[in-house]
VEXDREN-2710 file (C-alpha; in Angstrom, 1 decimal):
% VEXDREN-2710
k/r/px/py/pz
1/MET/15.0/-18.4/-14.7
2/ILE/13.1/-15.0/-13.8
3/THR/15.0/-12.2/-12.7
4/GLU/12.9/-11.8/-9.8
5/LEU/14.2/-15.2/-8.5
6/GLU/17.8/-14.5/-9.6
7/ASP/18.0/-11.4/-7.7
8/VAL/16.8/-13.4/-4.6
9/LEU/19.1/-16.4/-5.0
10/GLN/22.1/-13.7/-6.2
11/THR/21.6/-11.8/-2.7
12/ILE/21.6/-15.2/-0.8
13/ILE/25.0/-16.3/-2.5
14/GLU/26.9/-13.0/-2.3
15/ALA/26.2/-12.9/1.5
16/GLY/28.3/-16.3/1.6
17/PHE/25.5/-19.0/1.7
18/GLU/23.8/-21.4/-0.9
19/ALA/20.2/-21.1/-2.3
20/TYR/18.0/-23.1/-4.6
21/VAL/14.4/-22.9/-5.8
22/VAL/12.8/-25.9/-5.0
23/GLY/9.5/-27.7/-4.7
24/GLY/6.5/-27.0/-6.7
25/TYR/7.8/-24.1/-8.8
26/VAL/10.6/-26.4/-10.1
27/ARG/8.3/-28.9/-10.8
28/ASP/5.9/-26.8/-12.7
29/TYR/9.0/-24.9/-14.5
30/ILE/9.9/-28.3/-15.8
31/LEU/6.0/-29.2/-16.6
32/GLY/5.6/-25.9/-18.7
33/LYS/3.4/-24.5/-16.3
34/GLN/3.3/-21.2/-14.5
35/THR/3.2/-20.3/-10.7
36/ASN/3.6/-17.3/-8.7
37/ASP/4.2/-19.4/-5.5
38/VAL/7.9/-20.0/-5.0
39/ASP/10.1/-21.8/-2.4
40/ILE/13.8/-21.1/-1.8
41/CYS/15.9/-23.2/0.5
42/THR/19.3/-22.2/1.9
43/ASN/21.8/-23.2/4.5
44/ALA/21.5/-19.6/6.0
45/LEU/19.8/-19.4/9.3
46/PRO/16.6/-17.1/10.0
47/ARG/18.6/-14.7/11.9
48/ASP/21.1/-14.4/8.7
49/LEU/18.0/-14.0/6.3
50/THR/16.4/-11.4/8.1
51/THR/19.4/-9.4/8.4
52/ILE/20.3/-10.2/4.2
53/PHE/16.7/-8.8/3.6
54/ALA/16.3/-6.0/6.3
55/GLN/15.5/-3.7/3.8
56/GLU/12.6/-5.8/2.2
57/ASN/9.0/-6.1/3.6
58/ILE/9.3/-9.3/5.1
59/LYS/7.6/-11.5/7.3
60/VAL/9.0/-14.3/9.4
61/SER/6.5/-17.3/10.1
62/THR/6.4/-20.7/12.1
63/TYR/9.9/-22.3/12.3
64/GLY/11.8/-19.5/10.7
65/SER/10.4/-19.4/7.3
66/LEU/10.8/-15.8/5.8
67/LYS/8.2/-14.6/3.5
68/LEU/8.9/-12.1/0.7
69/LEU/7.0/-10.4/-2.0
70/LYS/8.9/-9.7/-5.3
71/ASN/6.3/-8.1/-7.6
72/LYS/3.9/-11.0/-8.7
73/PHE/5.8/-13.7/-6.9
74/ASN/5.0/-15.0/-3.2
75/ILE/8.7/-16.4/-1.9
76/ASP/9.0/-18.4/1.1
77/ILE/13.0/-18.8/1.9
78/THR/13.5/-21.9/4.4
79/THR/16.6/-23.0/6.1
80/TYR/17.8/-26.7/5.3
81/ARG/16.1/-28.7/8.1
82/LYS/15.7/-32.3/9.5
83/GLU/11.9/-32.7/10.6
84/LEU/12.3/-34.4/14.1
85/LYS/8.9/-34.5/15.1
86/TYR/5.3/-34.5/14.4
87/VAL/2.2/-34.4/16.8
88/ASN/-1.3/-35.0/15.2
89/GLY/-0.1/-34.4/11.8
90/LYS/1.6/-31.4/12.5
91/LEU/5.1/-30.6/12.8
92/ALA/6.4/-29.8/16.3
93/GLU/9.9/-29.9/16.2
94/ILE/12.8/-29.3/13.6
95/GLU/16.7/-28.9/13.3
96/TYR/18.3/-26.6/11.4
97/ILE/21.2/-28.1/9.3
98/SER/23.9/-27.2/6.7
99/ASP/23.8/-30.3/4.7
100/LEU/21.6/-30.0/1.4
101/GLU/21.2/-33.8/0.9
102/THR/19.3/-34.2/4.2
103/ASP/17.0/-31.4/3.3
104/ILE/16.0/-33.4/0.5
105/LYS/15.3/-36.4/2.2
106/ARG/12.4/-34.6/4.3
107/ARG/10.1/-33.7/1.3
108/ASP/7.1/-35.6/0.4
109/PHE/7.1/-36.9/-3.5
110/THR/10.0/-37.0/-5.8
111/ILE/8.5/-34.4/-8.1
112/ASN/8.7/-32.0/-5.4
113/ALA/12.3/-32.8/-4.5
114/LEU/13.9/-31.1/-7.4
115/TYR/16.1/-28.4/-7.0
116/MET/17.4/-25.6/-9.2
117/ASP/20.2/-23.2/-8.9
118/MET/20.7/-19.6/-10.4
119/GLN/21.7/-20.9/-13.8
120/GLY/18.6/-23.4/-14.1
121/ASN/20.4/-26.2/-13.4
122/ILE/18.4/-28.9/-11.5
123/ILE/19.3/-31.1/-8.8
124/ASP/17.8/-34.6/-8.5
125/LYS/19.1/-37.0/-6.0
126/VAL/15.7/-39.0/-5.9
127/GLY/14.8/-39.7/-9.4
128/GLY/12.2/-37.1/-9.5
129/LEU/12.8/-36.1/-13.1
130/LYS/12.0/-39.6/-14.4
131/ASP/8.9/-39.5/-12.1
132/LEU/7.8/-36.3/-14.1
133/ARG/8.7/-38.3/-17.6
134/THR/6.7/-41.4/-16.5
135/LYS/3.9/-39.1/-14.8
136/THR/4.5/-40.9/-11.4
137/ILE/3.6/-39.9/-7.9
138/ARG/6.2/-41.4/-5.5
139/VAL/7.2/-41.1/-1.7
140/VAL/10.6/-39.9/-1.1
141/GLY/11.9/-42.4/1.6
142/ASN/9.9/-44.6/3.4
143/ILE/6.2/-44.6/2.7
144/GLU/5.0/-45.7/6.1
145/ASP/7.2/-43.2/8.0
146/LYS/6.0/-40.3/5.6
147/PHE/2.5/-40.9/5.8
148/LYS/2.4/-41.6/9.6
149/GLU/4.0/-38.4/10.2
150/ASP/1.5/-36.5/8.4
151/PRO/-1.5/-38.2/6.8
152/LEU/-2.2/-35.1/5.0
153/ARG/0.1/-36.3/2.7
154/ILE/-2.3/-39.2/1.6
155/LEU/-4.5/-36.4/0.4
156/ARG/-1.6/-34.4/-0.9
157/ALA/-0.8/-37.4/-3.1
158/LEU/-4.3/-37.9/-4.7
159/ARG/-4.5/-34.0/-5.2
160/PHE/-1.2/-34.1/-7.2
161/LYS/-2.7/-37.2/-9.1
162/ILE/-5.8/-35.5/-10.1
163/THR/-4.5/-31.8/-10.7
164/LEU/-1.2/-33.1/-12.5
165/ASP/-3.2/-36.1/-14.1
166/PHE/-0.5/-38.2/-13.0
167/ASN/-0.7/-41.9/-11.6
168/LEU/0.0/-43.0/-8.1
169/ASP/2.9/-45.5/-7.8
170/ASP/1.9/-49.2/-6.7
171/ASP/3.2/-48.4/-3.0
172/ILE/1.0/-45.4/-2.5
173/ILE/-2.2/-47.1/-4.0
174/GLU/-1.6/-50.2/-1.6
175/TYR/-1.3/-47.6/1.5
176/ILE/-4.2/-45.9/0.5
177/HIS/-6.5/-49.1/0.4
178/ASN/-5.0/-50.2/3.7
179/HIS/-5.1/-47.0/5.7
180/LYS/-7.6/-44.7/3.9
181/GLU/-9.2/-44.2/7.3
182/GLU/-6.2/-42.2/8.5
183/LEU/-7.7/-39.3/6.5
184/ALA/-10.4/-38.8/9.3
185/LEU/-7.4/-37.6/11.5
186/ILE/-7.0/-34.7/9.4
187/SER/-8.2/-31.4/10.6
188/ASN/-11.0/-30.1/8.3
189/THR/-9.2/-27.0/7.5
190/ARG/-6.3/-28.9/6.2
191/LYS/-8.7/-31.1/4.0
192/LYS/-10.5/-27.8/2.5
193/GLU/-7.1/-26.8/1.1
194/GLU/-6.4/-29.7/-0.7
195/ILE/-10.1/-30.6/-1.8
196/THR/-10.3/-27.0/-3.2
197/LYS/-7.1/-27.4/-5.3
198/MET/-8.8/-30.5/-6.6
199/LEU/-12.1/-28.7/-7.4
200/ILE/-10.3/-26.2/-9.5
201/SER/-8.5/-28.5/-11.7
202/LYS/-10.0/-29.5/-15.1
203/ASN/-9.5/-33.1/-14.3
204/VAL/-12.0/-32.9/-11.1
205/VAL/-14.9/-34.9/-12.6
206/SER/-12.9/-38.0/-13.4
207/GLY/-10.7/-37.2/-10.4
208/PHE/-13.6/-37.1/-7.8
209/GLN/-14.8/-40.3/-9.5
210/TYR/-11.5/-41.9/-8.6
211/LEU/-12.0/-40.8/-4.9
212/LYS/-15.6/-42.0/-5.0
213/ASP/-14.3/-45.5/-6.3
214/LEU/-11.7/-45.6/-3.6
215/GLN/-14.3/-44.6/-0.9
216/ILE/-12.1/-41.7/-0.2
217/LEU/-15.2/-39.0/-0.4
218/ASP/-17.1/-41.3/2.2
219/ILE/-14.2/-40.7/4.8
220/LEU/-14.3/-37.1/3.9
221/GLY/-18.1/-36.8/4.6
222/ILE/-18.4/-35.4/0.8
223/SER/-21.2/-36.6/-1.8
224/TYR/-22.3/-35.6/-4.8
225/HIS/-24.9/-36.8/-7.7
226/ASN/-23.6/-35.1/-10.7
227/LEU/-20.6/-33.0/-10.9
228/LYS/-19.6/-30.5/-13.6
229/TYR/-16.4/-28.6/-14.1
230/LEU/-17.2/-24.9/-13.5
231/ASP/-14.2/-21.9/-13.1
232/ASP/-15.9/-21.1/-10.2
233/ILE/-15.1/-22.5/-6.8
234/ASN/-18.5/-21.5/-5.1
235/GLY/-20.0/-23.3/-8.2
236/MET/-17.9/-26.5/-7.7
237/TYR/-18.8/-26.6/-4.1
238/ALA/-22.3/-26.1/-4.7
239/GLN/-22.3/-29.1/-6.5
240/LEU/-21.2/-30.9/-3.3
241/GLU/-22.9/-32.3/-0.1
242/LEU/-20.4/-31.4/2.7
243/PRO/-20.0/-32.0/6.7
244/GLU/-21.6/-29.7/8.7
245/ASP/-18.6/-28.3/10.1
246/TYR/-16.8/-28.0/6.9
247/PRO/-14.9/-24.7/7.3
248/LEU/-16.5/-22.3/4.8
249/THR/-16.5/-18.8/5.4
250/LYS/-19.9/-16.9/5.8
251/GLU/-19.4/-15.2/2.6
252/GLU/-19.2/-18.8/0.7
253/LYS/-21.8/-20.5/2.8
254/ASP/-24.1/-17.6/1.7
255/ASN/-23.0/-17.8/-2.0
256/ILE/-23.4/-21.8/-2.4
257/LYS/-26.8/-21.7/-0.3
258/LYS/-27.9/-19.5/-3.1
259/ILE/-26.6/-21.2/-5.9
260/LYS/-28.0/-24.2/-4.8
261/GLU/-31.5/-22.5/-4.3
262/ILE/-31.4/-21.3/-8.0
263/VAL/-30.5/-25.0/-9.3
264/SER/-33.5/-26.1/-7.4
265/TYR/-35.6/-23.9/-9.6
266/LYS/-34.3/-25.5/-12.7
267/THR/-34.6/-22.4/-14.5
268/VAL/-33.0/-18.9/-14.5
269/ASP/-35.8/-16.6/-15.2
270/LEU/-36.4/-12.8/-15.0
271/GLY/-37.1/-12.9/-11.2
272/ILE/-34.5/-14.9/-10.4
273/LEU/-31.9/-12.7/-12.2
274/PHE/-33.1/-9.8/-10.3
275/ASN/-33.3/-11.4/-6.9
276/TYR/-30.0/-13.2/-7.1
277/GLY/-27.9/-11.0/-9.5
278/LEU/-25.8/-11.8/-12.5
279/TYR/-23.0/-13.4/-10.6
280/LEU/-25.0/-16.1/-8.9
281/SER/-27.3/-16.6/-11.6
282/GLY/-24.6/-17.1/-14.1
283/VAL/-23.2/-19.8/-11.8
284/ALA/-26.4/-21.6/-11.3
285/GLY/-27.0/-21.3/-15.1
286/GLU/-23.7/-23.2/-16.0
287/ILE/-24.9/-26.1/-13.6
288/LEU/-28.0/-26.2/-15.1
289/GLY/-26.4/-26.2/-18.6
290/ILE/-27.8/-22.8/-19.8
291/ASP/-25.6/-20.9/-22.0
292/LYS/-23.7/-17.9/-20.1
293/LYS/-24.3/-15.6/-23.0
294/GLU/-28.1/-16.0/-23.0
295/ILE/-28.0/-15.5/-19.0
296/ASN/-25.8/-12.3/-19.6
297/GLU/-28.0/-11.0/-22.2
298/ARG/-31.3/-11.4/-20.2
299/PHE/-29.4/-9.4/-17.3
300/LYS/-28.4/-7.0/-19.7
301/ASN/-32.1/-6.4/-20.9
302/LEU/-33.6/-6.5/-17.5
303/PRO/-35.8/-3.4/-17.4
304/ILE/-35.1/-2.9/-13.4
305/LYS/-31.9/-4.5/-11.9
306/SER/-32.7/-3.4/-8.2
307/GLU/-35.0/-2.0/-5.7
308/SER/-33.0/1.3/-5.8
309/GLU/-34.0/1.8/-9.5
310/LEU/-37.8/1.9/-8.9
311/SER/-39.2/4.9/-10.0
312/ILE/-41.1/5.4/-6.9
313/ASP/-40.1/4.9/-3.0
314/GLY/-41.4/3.7/0.2
315/ASP/-42.8/7.1/1.3
316/GLU/-44.7/7.8/-2.0
317/ILE/-46.3/4.4/-2.0
318/GLN/-47.1/5.0/1.8
319/LYS/-48.9/8.4/0.7
320/ILE/-50.7/7.3/-2.3
321/LEU/-52.5/4.2/-0.7
322/GLU/-52.9/6.1/2.4
323/ILE/-51.4/3.6/5.2
324/GLU/-49.4/3.6/8.0
325/PRO/-45.5/2.1/7.5
326/SER/-45.8/-1.6/7.4
327/LYS/-44.5/-4.8/5.4
328/VAL/-47.5/-4.0/3.1
329/ILE/-45.1/-1.3/1.4
330/GLN/-42.4/-4.0/0.7
331/GLU/-45.1/-6.1/-0.7
332/VAL/-46.4/-3.6/-2.7
333/GLN/-42.8/-2.7/-4.1
334/ASN/-42.2/-6.4/-5.0
335/GLY/-45.4/-6.5/-6.8
336/LEU/-44.4/-3.5/-8.9
337/ILE/-41.0/-5.1/-9.6
338/MET/-42.5/-8.1/-11.0
339/LEU/-45.0/-6.5/-13.4
340/ILE/-42.2/-4.3/-14.7
341/LEU/-39.8/-7.2/-15.2
342/ASN/-42.6/-9.0/-17.0
343/GLY/-43.1/-6.2/-19.2
344/LYS/-46.7/-5.3/-17.9
345/LEU/-45.9/-1.9/-16.4
346/GLU/-43.4/0.8/-17.2
347/ASN/-40.9/1.7/-14.6
348/LYS/-42.1/5.6/-15.2
349/LYS/-43.2/7.2/-11.6
350/GLU/-46.3/8.7/-13.6
351/SER/-47.3/4.8/-14.8
352/LEU/-46.6/3.5/-11.2
353/ILE/-48.6/6.3/-9.4
354/GLU/-51.8/5.9/-11.7
355/PHE/-51.5/1.8/-11.2
356/LEU/-51.4/2.2/-7.7
357/LYS/-54.5/4.5/-7.3
358/GLU/-56.4/2.3/-9.6
359/ASN/-55.6/-0.7/-8.1
360/LYS/-55.5/0.7/-4.5
361/ARG/-57.8/-2.3/-3.3
362/MET/-55.5/-4.7/-3.8
363/TRP/-53.3/-4.1/-0.9
364/VAL/-55.8/-1.7/1.3
END
């Protein structure tokens, strides 16, 4: 086990409590995958934990979960609990308990219900190790109860199928076929978390085809014509048609819109590279099937990369053309830039001044 995690477990144990690593970290550890998000469970109450880690930089979140940052690890420490009540898919009431086995039963899927002690021993009460070997997603306990409590678990099951390249067990497949409309009850914010994790998976193309075949995407209000895996989330979202109220940030919306614009031009020429920049042009180029090295080389060789590099400014243009401040100045700058980009004019002040004087009637 990683030293930082051993230290956290040891600190809790030395205070007289139990402590185990649980959930996704244990699953990924067994699968040989690396993750920096770690869940630890314990019979220590939140007030005990805040005392134990009083000298650390901690945050206490909803229902007493304690968040701790240890080097590169984001650690959530949670007291054993029983989930008593859900309202509209959200946990509304819990009870702290001291019994590990009861805590195990509240977990969603068997592969997420594996516990690991400080010595690296795995505690498996629900057949999670077998399901990891057979690559099967299976619910802990009664499937109707688990999915009715929180329909997001349906989407989580599909996400694990895609990202881990596992199979859903027959009970989950049957439930989805009969109850997939329940996905409409989930907030767009929670849907986005799961969709984003699917989109950054290298299995996304076959995974989204599976969602399309199940008509899951129809319920989510998502569609696409062609989908290519990119190592860029904006580029992935730019290949989708999303609901208008999908909770993208302003920056995400802006990037996605511009990538779609470039793709609609079906090329990445010098003007596009200049106007949109290397990042957006590169992402759009990947979607269009243009070699990234080629785009990088084109950008590197641009004779001018931004308006600020133009060797003549707006005031000088105004004086040479003998005009008042107006939008004409911006038009002149744009025209000069295009001539420079196309190799018809050097970006030297003398050359630009001479050109403006000789072609004054183009703008005045």
